[in-house]
C-alpha positions, 0 to 999 in steps of 0.5 A, spaced: 152 261 620 159 258 624 161 265 627 155 264 630 153 260 637 149 255 636 144 258 640 143 265 635 144 259 629 137 256 632 134 262 633 135 264 627 133 258 623 127 259 628 125 266 625 126 264 618 121 258 620 116 263 623 117 268 616 115 262 611 110 259 615 108 267 615 108 269 607 108 261 604 099 261 605 100 269 600 102 264 595 098 260 594 092 263 595 089 266 588 086 273 591 093 275 593 093 282 589 100 282 586 101 288 583 100 292 588 105 286 593 110 288 587 111 295 586 110 295 594 117 289 594 120 294 588 120 299 591 121 298 598 128 294 594 129 301 591 129 304 597 134 300 600 139 299 594 140 306 594 144 306 600 148 303 597 149 305 590 150 313 588 146 317 588 149 323 584 155 322 586 155 322 594 153 316 597 147 315 601 149 315 610 150 309 612 146 311 619 139 312 615 136 305 616 131 301 614 125 306 610 119 302 613 114 307 611 113 303 605 112 297 607 108 299 613 103 302 607 103 295 605 101 293 612 096 298 611 094 296 604 094 289 603 093 282 608 098 280 613 102 274 609 102 280 602 105 286 606 111 280 610 112 279 602 113 286 601 118 286 606 123 281 603 126 283 598 128 290 601 132 286 608 135 281 603 138 287 600 140 291 606 147 293 608 151 290 613 159 291 616 159 284 620 160 277 618 157 273 616 153 278 611 148 273 608 145 271 615 145 277 617 141 279 610 136 272 612 135 276 619 132 282 617 128 280 612 125 275 617 124 279 621 121 285 617 116 278 615 114 277 622 113 284 624 109 286 618 104 280 619 103 281 626 103 289 624 097 287 619 093 282 624 093 289 629 091 293 623 086 288 621 083 286 627 081 293 630 076 293 624 081 297 618 079 295 611 084 291 608 080 290 602 085 293 596 079 294 591 076 299 596 076 306 595 079 312 599 081 309 606 075 311 612 081 317 615 082 319 620 078 314 624 083 310 620 088 313 624 088 309 631 088 302 627 094 305 623 097 307 631 097 301 633 099 296 628 106 301 628 106 300 634 105 292 634 111 293 628 115 296 633 114 291 639 116 286 635 122 288 632 125 290 638 123 283 641 127 280 635 133 284 636 134 284 643 133 276 643 138 275 637 143 279 642 142 275 648 144 268 644 149 272 638 152 276 643 151 272 650 148 278 654 143 277 659 136 278 657 135 284 661 141 288 658 139 286 651 133 289 651 134 294 655 131 302 652 131 298 645 123 299 645 124 306 648 128 308 642 125 306 637 119 307 638 118 314 636 121 313 629 116 307 628 110 312 629 112 316 625 113 311 619 107 309 620 104 315 620 107 316 612 105 309 610 098 311 613 099 317 608 102 313 602 096 308 603 090 314 604 093 316 598 094 311 593 087 308 594 085 316 593 083 317 585 091 320 584 093 313 585 101 311 585 103 317 583 100 322 589 103 315 594 110 316 591 109 324 592 108 322 600 114 318 600 118 322 597 120 327 602 119 323 608 126 320 603 129 326 605 127 328 611 129 320 613 136 322 609 138 329 613 137 326 618 142 321 617 146 326 616 146 329 623 147 322 626 154 322 621 156 329 624 155 327 630 159 322 630 165 325 625 165 330 632 166 323 636 172 321 633 174 328 633 174 329 641 177 322 641 183 323 636 185 329 640 184 325 647 188 320 644 194 325 642 193 327 650 195 320 653 199 317 648 203 324 649 203 324 657 201 316 659 201 317 666 195 321 665 192 316 661 183 315 662 184 322 667 181 326 660 174 320 660 175 321 668 173 328 669 169 328 662 164 322 666 166 327 673 163 333 670 156 330 668 156 327 674 157 335 677 151 337 672 146 333 672 147 334 679 146 342 678 139 341 674 143 342 667 139 340 661 142 335 657 145 338 651 148 343 656 150 336 659 153 333 653 157 340 652 160 340 660 162 332 659 166 334 652 169 340 656 171 335 662 175 330 656 177 336 653 180 340 658 187 338 657 189 338 650 193 345 650 197 340 654 199 337 646 203 344 645 207 342 653 214 340 652 215 332 653 219 332 656 215 338 661 210 332 662 214 325 664 218 329 669 219 325 675 222 331 679 222 338 681 219 343 676 222 349 676 219 356 675 220 356 668 218 349 666 212 352 670 210 358 666 210 353 660 207 349 663 201 354 665 200 355 658 196 349 657 189 352 657 190 357 652 194 353 647 188 349 648 183 353 646 187 355 641 186 348 638 178 348 638 178 355 637 175 353 630 171 348 631 165 349 632 161 345 635 164 344 641 160 351 643 161 352 651 167 347 651 172 352 649 171 357 655 171 352 659 177 348 656 180 357 657 179 357 664 180 351 668 185 353 672 181 359 674 181 360 683 174 363 686 179 367 690 183 370 684 189 367 684 188 362 679 190 362 671 192 365 666 187 371 667 186 370 675 179 371 675 174 370 681 167 368 683 161 369 678 167 372 672 169 365 672 164 361 666 160 356 670 162 349 665 170 351 668 168 352 675 165 345 674 171 342 670 176 345 675 172 340 681 172 334 677 179 336 675 182 335 681 177 330 684 180 325 679 188 328 680 187 326 687 183 319 687 187 317 682 196 314 682 200 318 677 208 317 676 209 322 682 203 320 687 199 315 690 191 314 690 187 318 695 180 316 698 174 318 695 172 320 702 180 324 702 179 328 696 172 329 697 173 334 705 179 337 701 174 339 696 170 342 702 175 345 705 179 349 699 170 351 696 170 359 696 177 360 696 179 354 690 173 352 688 166 354 687 161 351 693 155 350 690 159 346 684 163 342 690 157 340 693 153 337 688 159 333 687 159 331 694 152 330 693 152 326 686 158 321 688 154 320 696 149 317 692 151 313 686 158 312 688 164 313 684 165 309 678 170 310 673 171 308 666 179 307 666 180 306 673 186 308 678 189 301 678 188 301 670 193 308 670 198 305 676 198 299 671 200 303 665 205 307 668 209 301 671 209 298 665 212 305 662 216 306 668 219 300 667 221 301 658 224 308 660 233 307 659 236 310 666 239 316 662 231 319 663 233 317 671 231 324 675 236 327 676 239 325 684 235 329 690 229 330 685 222 328 687 223 322 683 229 319 687 228 312 688 221 312 684 214 316 686 216 320 693 209 322 697 208 328 697 209 332 705 201 331 709 195 336 706 198 335 699 193 333 695 191 334 688 198 333 685 197 333 677 201 335 672 196 340 669 194 345 674 199 349 677 197 353 684 204 356 687 201 355 694 200 350 700 193 351 700 189 346 699 187 340 693 190 343 688 196 345 691 205 346 691 210 345 697 213 353 697 219 351 693 217 344 692 217 345 685 212 339 684 205 338 687 199 339 681 201 341 674 
């Protein structure tokens, strides 16, 4: 316990003492149904051990979590103290990733024992029968006491979890408990229903075999759900790896992808998009620049003017990005947003010169978010502009370059929530300054270029200067001074 703060040590120790007080009377009670306690304890222990032991050549996904139907079945079949005792072996066997592992296992056993004891008391106080010698449970009238017991079980676990987070990680109490109960309530109620069905079948003439038949499909469903979460984690890791690759290659725009994803999600939420589509547009914003991996690094890091040939090469990055992610099925609509996020409403964008409604709606969202972040971020060739200036420029270009409803959505969202980027432009400036200081003199821009003597401020009215978009005119947020060869890329 040396790795834990003193407050956390005291908290865990207090939980252990309370758990011991819950189970101690059962150990000396001559009426304790030890055969039932032993079977349920071994069953719960087996459900936990199977996660760390190979199963048919494969391991159960780590995200499957604790299998609480067995503990809740004990709550419905046994006195509170005996139910608490059932939870101890499985709690001690739970897999943990972070250290100290022993303390964490003891903590799991103690909190589950306390939760089972409280749930058992709630179940008994509502008049439910917990006599193991009784016949078939009074079903469906036992559903209400069982539901209350499952809720009590959930509340005790989440309350203890929040407390240990606040003690061990020194989080504010409100932040530690925020959302724990609401996220956990539905799964615990499902586990409670499965535990009740298991208890009903246990007390039926068919006994333990019938109870196990209830348990098996529930365990399989938890396994499938954990597989789904593992796949989502793999998706997030894939996206993170792509974004990190872009940031490494174009270090002057570090954090740009995350900020565009954040702004895209704000717009989508303001437009009333469903949560699943909102996640897609956020991913599209994060990955919109992935095609820069196919652009020569010297062009992305060039401070001076771009030649027409260099500009044409950079204009290929949306198509490169689309080709890179075309085979990633879970991206869905995000692929079209990656391909078309440099199209313009008036048809002068690229790569295909689409106009108006021909441009996918997610691409229109990402285009606004992309230019907004370019204007409000410090780059190697431009300084950040105030948020109000950037929004005014977006409004000026609405109807020609940007979709007006999308611009209005961003203005409304920022007006209500403000703009609090996940990675700030100040951090970008520090990264840019450090990177430029490390570059050898041989890489300095040629005399007469825009980078001569350091970052140059472009002419007034030229905003949204980013290396990943080229408009070819001087008409707005993605503009380029005629003949200058710089501006947005």
